C-alpha positions in Angstrom: -2.8 19.6 6.4 0.1 19.2 8.8 0.5 15.8 10.4 -0.2 15.7 14.1 2.7 14.7 16.3 2.2 12.1 18.9 2.3 12.8 22.6 5.6 12.8 24.4 4.7 9.6 26.2 4.0 7.8 22.9 7.4 8.7 21.5 9.2 7.0 24.3 10.8 3.7 23.4 11.0 0.7 25.8 14.6 1.6 26.6 13.5 5.1 27.6 10.8 3.7 29.9 13.5 1.5 31.6 15.6 4.6 32.1 12.6 6.4 33.7 11.9 3.4 36.0 15.5 3.2 37.0 15.6 6.9 37.8 12.4 6.5 39.8 13.8 3.5 41.7 17.0 5.3 42.6 15.2 8.5 43.6 12.8 6.6 45.9 15.6 4.6 47.5 17.8 7.8 48.0 14.8 9.8 49.4 13.6 7.2 51.9 17.2 6.3 53.0 18.0 10.0 53.6 14.8 10.4 55.6 15.6 7.4 57.8 19.2 8.7 58.4 18.3 12.4 58.9 15.4 11.7 61.2 16.7 8.9 63.4 14.4 9.7 66.3 11.4 8.4 64.2 13.0 4.9 64.1 12.4 2.4 66.8 15.5 0.4 65.9 18.9 1.6 64.6 18.4 3.4 61.3 21.1 1.4 59.4 18.8 -1.6 59.4 16.2 0.2 57.4 18.5 1.1 54.5 18.9 -2.5 53.1 15.1 -2.9 53.3 14.5 0.4 51.5 17.0 -0.7 48.8 15.3 -4.1 48.5 11.9 -2.4 48.1 12.9 0.4 45.7 15.8 -0.6 43.5 14.0 -3.6 41.8 11.4 -1.1 40.5 13.8 -0.4 37.7 12.7 -3.7 36.1 9.0 -3.6 36.9 7.9 -3.4 33.3 10.0 -6.4 32.2 9.5 -8.6 35.3 6.4 -7.2 37.0 5.5 -10.2 39.2 9.1 -11.0 40.5 9.7 -7.3 41.2 6.4 -7.2 43.1 7.4 -10.3 45.1 10.7 -8.6 46.2 8.8 -5.5 47.2 6.4 -7.6 49.2 9.3 -9.2 51.0 10.7 -5.8 51.8 7.2 -4.7 53.1 7.1 -7.7 55.4 10.5 -6.7 56.9 9.7 -3.0 57.0 7.8 -2.9 60.3 10.7 -4.5 62.1 13.1 -1.7 60.9 10.7 1.2 61.7 10.2 2.1 58.1 6.5 3.1 57.6 6.4 4.1 53.9 6.9 0.7 52.4 3.5 1.0 50.7 4.8 3.6 48.3 7.1 1.3 46.3 4.6 -1.5 46.7 2.0 0.7 45.0 4.4 1.4 42.1 5.0 -2.4 41.7 1.3 -3.2 41.9 0.6 -0.7 39.1 2.9 -2.6 36.8 1.4 -5.9 37.7 -2.2 -4.6 37.0 -1.0 -3.0 33.8 0.9 -5.9 32.3 -0.3 -9.2 33.8 -3.6 -11.1 33.6 -6.5 -10.0 35.8 -6.2 -13.1 38.0 -2.5 -12.6 38.7 -3.1 -8.9 39.4 -6.0 -9.6 41.8 -3.9 -12.2 43.8 -1.0 -9.8 44.0 -3.3 -7.0 45.3 -4.8 -9.2 48.0 -1.3 -10.3 49.1 -0.2 -6.6 49.3 -3.2 -5.6 51.3 -2.7 -8.4 53.8 1.0 -7.6 54.2 0.3 -3.9 54.8 -2.5 -4.7 57.3 -0.2 -7.0 59.2 2.7 -4.5 59.1 0.4 -1.7 60.4 -0.7 -3.8 63.3 2.9 -4.6 64.2 4.3 -1.1 63.8 1.6 1.0 65.5 1.2 1.5 69.2 -2.6 1.5 69.1 -5.4 0.1 67.1 -6.7 3.5 66.1 -3.3 4.5 64.7 -3.0 1.1 63.0 -6.4 1.5 61.3 -5.5 5.0 60.1 -2.2 3.9 58.7 -3.6 0.8 57.1 -6.5 2.7 55.6 -4.3 5.3 54.0 -1.9 2.6 52.6 -4.8 0.6 51.3 -6.2 3.6 49.5 -2.8 4.2 47.8 -2.5 0.6 46.8 -6.0 0.3 45.5 -5.7 3.5 43.5 -2.4 2.5 41.8 -3.8 -1.0 41.1 -7.1 0.4 39.6 -5.2 2.9 37.4 -3.0 0.2 36.0 -6.0 -2.1 35.3 -7.9 0.8 33.7 -5.0 1.7 31.4 -4.7 -2.0 30.5 -8.3 -2.4 29.5 -8.3 0.9 27.7 -5.3 -0.2 25.6 -7.0 -3.5 24.8 -10.2 -1.8 23.8 -8.3 0.7 21.6 -6.4 -2.2 19.9 -9.7 -4.0 19.3 -11.3 -0.9 17.9 -8.3 -0.4 15.5 -8.6 -4.0 14.4 -12.3 -3.8 13.8 -11.9 -0.5 11.9 -9.1 -2.0 9.7 -11.3 -5.1 9.1 -14.3 -3.0 8.2 -12.2 -0.8 5.8 -10.7 -3.9 4.2 -14.2 -5.5 3.7 -15.6 -2.3 2.3 -12.7 -1.9 -0.1 -13.0 -5.6 -1.2 -16.7 -5.2 -1.8 -16.1 -2.0 -3.8 -13.5 -3.7 -6.0 -15.8 -6.7 -6.5 -18.6 -4.5 -7.6 -16.4 -2.6 -10.1 -14.9 -5.8 -11.5 -18.2 -7.4 -11.8 -19.8 -4.4 -13.5 -17.0 -4.1 -16.0 -16.6 -7.8 -16.8 -20.2 -9.0 -16.7 -21.5 -6.2 -19.0 -18.7 -6.3 -21.4 -18.6 -10.0 -21.7 -22.3 -10.1 -22.1 -22.2 -7.7 -25.0 -19.2 -9.5 -26.6 -20.9 -12.9 -26.3 -24.1 -11.7 -27.9 -22.4 -9.8 -30.7 -20.1 -12.8 -31.4 -23.2 -15.0 -31.6 -24.8 -12.6 -34.1 -21.6 -12.3 -36.2 -21.2 -16.1 -36.3 -24.8 -16.6 -37.3 -24.8 -14.0 -40.2 -21.2 -14.3 -41.3 -22.0 -16.2 -44.4 -25.1 -14.4 -45.5 -24.6 -10.9 -44.3 -20.8 -10.2 -44.1 -21.3 -6.5 -43.7 -23.4 -6.9 -40.6 -21.0 -9.5 -39.3 -18.1 -7.0 -39.8 -20.1 -4.3 -37.9 -20.6 -6.8 -35.0 -16.9 -7.6 -34.9 -16.1 -3.9 -34.8 -18.4 -3.4 -31.8 -16.8 -6.4 -30.2 -13.4 -4.8 -30.7 -14.5 -1.5 -29.2 -16.3 -3.1 -26.3 -13.3 -5.3 -25.4 -11.0 -2.3 -25.7 -13.1 -0.4 -23.2 -13.3 -3.4 -20.9 -9.6 -3.8 -21.0 -9.0 -0.2 -20.1 -11.4 -0.4 -17.2 -9.7 -3.6 -15.9 -6.3 -2.0 -16.2 -7.6 1.0 -14.2 -9.0 -1.3 -11.5 -5.8 -3.3 -11.3 -3.8 -0.1 -11.0 -5.9 0.8 -8.0 -4.8 -2.4 -6.3 -1.2 -1.3 -6.6 -1.7 2.5 -6.0 -4.7 3.4 -3.8 -4.1 7.1 -4.6 -5.3 6.7 -8.2 -8.6 7.7 -9.7 -11.1 5.4 -8.2 -14.0 6.0 -10.7 -12.1 6.8 -13.8 -13.5 9.4 -16.2 -16.8 11.0 -15.0 -20.0 9.5 -16.3 -22.8 11.6 -17.8 -26.1 11.2 -19.4 -24.3 10.9 -22.7 -22.5 7.9 -21.3 -25.9 6.4 -20.5 -27.1 7.0 -24.1 -23.9 5.4 -25.4 -24.5 2.4 -23.1 -28.0 1.9 -24.4 -26.9 2.4 -28.0 -24.4 -0.4 -27.7 -27.1 -3.0 -26.8 -27.8 -5.4 -29.8 -31.2 -4.6 -31.3 -31.8 -8.2 -32.5 -33.3 -9.7 -29.4 -33.6 -6.7 -27.0 -35.0 -3.3 -27.8 -34.2 -0.7 -25.3 -36.0 2.7 -24.9 -34.3 5.4 -22.9 -36.5 8.0 -21.2 -34.5 10.7 -19.4 -36.2 13.8 -18.0 -35.3 16.8 -20.1 -32.9 19.2 -18.5 -31.8 16.6 -15.9 -28.4 17.3 -14.4 -26.5 14.8 -12.3 -23.4 15.1 -10.1 -20.4 12.8 -10.7 -21.2 10.4 -7.9 -24.9 10.3 -8.8 -24.2 9.7 -12.4 -21.9 6.8 -11.6 -24.6 5.1 -9.5 -27.2 5.6 -12.3 -24.8 4.3 -14.9 -23.9 1.2 -12.9 -27.6 0.6 -12.2 -28.6 0.7 -15.8 -25.5 -1.2 -16.9 -26.1 -4.2 -14.7 -29.8 -4.2 -15.3 -29.3 -4.3 -19.1 -26.7 -7.0 -18.6 -29.3 -9.1 -16.8 -31.9 -8.4 -19.5 -29.5 -9.7 -22.2 -28.6 -12.8 -20.2 -32.0 -13.8 -18.7 -35.0 -12.0 -20.4 -34.7 -13.5 -23.9 -36.4 -11.6 -26.8 -37.9 -8.6 -25.0 -38.5 -4.9 -24.8 -36.9 -2.9 -22.1 -37.6 0.6 -20.9 -35.0 2.6 -19.0 -36.4 5.6 -17.1 -34.3 8.2 -15.2 -36.4 10.8 -13.3 -38.4 12.6 -12.4 -37.3 13.8 -8.9 -40.1 12.6 -6.7 -40.0 13.9 -3.2 -36.5 15.3 -3.7 -35.3 11.9 -5.1 -34.1 10.6 -8.4 -36.0 7.6 -9.6 -34.3 5.0 -11.8 -36.3 2.2 -13.4 -35.3 -0.6 -15.8 -38.3 -2.7 -16.7 -38.5 -5.5 -19.3 -41.3 -7.6 -20.6 -39.3 -10.8 -21.1 -39.6 -14.2 -19.6 -39.8 -12.7 -16.1 -36.9 -14.8 -14.8 -34.5 -12.7 -12.9 -30.8 -13.4 -12.2 -30.1 -16.8 -10.7 -29.6 -17.2 -7.0 -26.0 -16.6 -5.9 -25.4 -13.9 -8.4 -23.5 -10.8 -7.3 -24.8 -8.1 -9.7 -28.0 -7.1 -7.9 -26.3 -7.4 -4.5 -23.7 -5.0 -5.7 -26.3 -2.6 -7.0 -28.2 -2.6 -3.7 -24.9 -1.9 -1.9 -24.2 1.1 -4.2 -27.7 2.5 -3.7 -27.6 2.1 0.1 -24.2 3.7 0.3 -25.6 6.6 -1.6 -28.5 6.8 0.9 -31.3 5.5 -1.4 -33.6 2.5 -1.6 -33.5 -0.4 -4.0 -35.9 -3.1 -5.2 -35.7 -5.8 -7.8 -38.2 -8.6 -8.8 -40.6 -10.1 -11.3 -43.4 -8.0 -12.7 -47.0 -9.3 -12.7 -47.8 -10.5 -16.2 -44.2 -11.2 -17.1 -41.0 -9.3 -17.0 -38.5 -8.1 -14.5 -38.1 -4.7 -12.9 -35.2 -3.0 -11.1 -36.1 0.2 -9.3 -34.0 2.6 -7.2 -34.6 5.9 -5.6 -31.5 8.1 -4.9 -31.4 11.0 -2.6 -30.1 14.2 -4.1 -27.2 15.9 -2.3 -28.5 17.6 0.8 -31.9 15.9 0.7 -31.2 13.6 3.6 -31.1 16.6 5.9 -34.4 17.9 4.5 -36.1 14.5 5.1 -35.1 14.5 8.7 -36.7 17.9 9.4 
């Protein structure tokens, strides 16, 4: 997909804007000066006296973006002098200066500048007009131009501030989401693998002298588990350096789930896996199911003690995939402050499902999740 090019205005650098303002200032000064010279009958005093005032009002506009308030003050001084020279268009450069003040300065400063400009124009219209009706008409038109320029500048300023805040909030939300995702992945890999390694190491240490063959088997499982954990950690660390890498690694399948259950030590925990025959899962759905079962079994190993655990995947009830991990152990769930169940709930919610975890009446602990199948969310809304 081709990258969108920014608008012309967005490509201009600060130096380019200074050049634009300088051209505008010179053009206004030249235009008003030529009008005063070519139409001398419109002036009530000699025309040469208007040219310095026009220059004072227009030429400082070249620096209005760098020094908005000083430039506006100079233009206001020129607007005070303008009625005495017969120049009636002093509100035009004043509107340009007011726009810069409203765009670049604080609201209080911009408001004070606007009030001063309106007062100067009102006084000038009274001095330069032969009747109150003409003064009111001239003043009203000038006030409209000043108010419009000031309002546009203020609106652009607020829009830029809102856009900057929106970008900051979006970046913060993206960083938080990425941090939580990495925390979930690291926790899932480390907690489960270390739990298996710790239990197998305990078994090997206990039977090393009396059953060396079983101890050797336990050590082999520890080696295999640690190798897989190390590979997953390397992948996660690689993602921190290169965000374009594979986020989820190799795809998980129901066979991966069976391998996970088979790796659980059978000494203290007996796990039964019940998967609906013919069940097919997408890559994202299989990843969520795998992490659900993985973390739940880790908690069973750590907290349930000698227990039986049943893992059920399916059936699809009301267009949803039900995943349950229920044990009959001591009933004590993970300790407060743990991150595993919180990470599971985040995964399920991100997938559009529901999650619950808690003790079971009569002893034991249950983790249940209902995942929406792709496209089912739209069906539920109908």
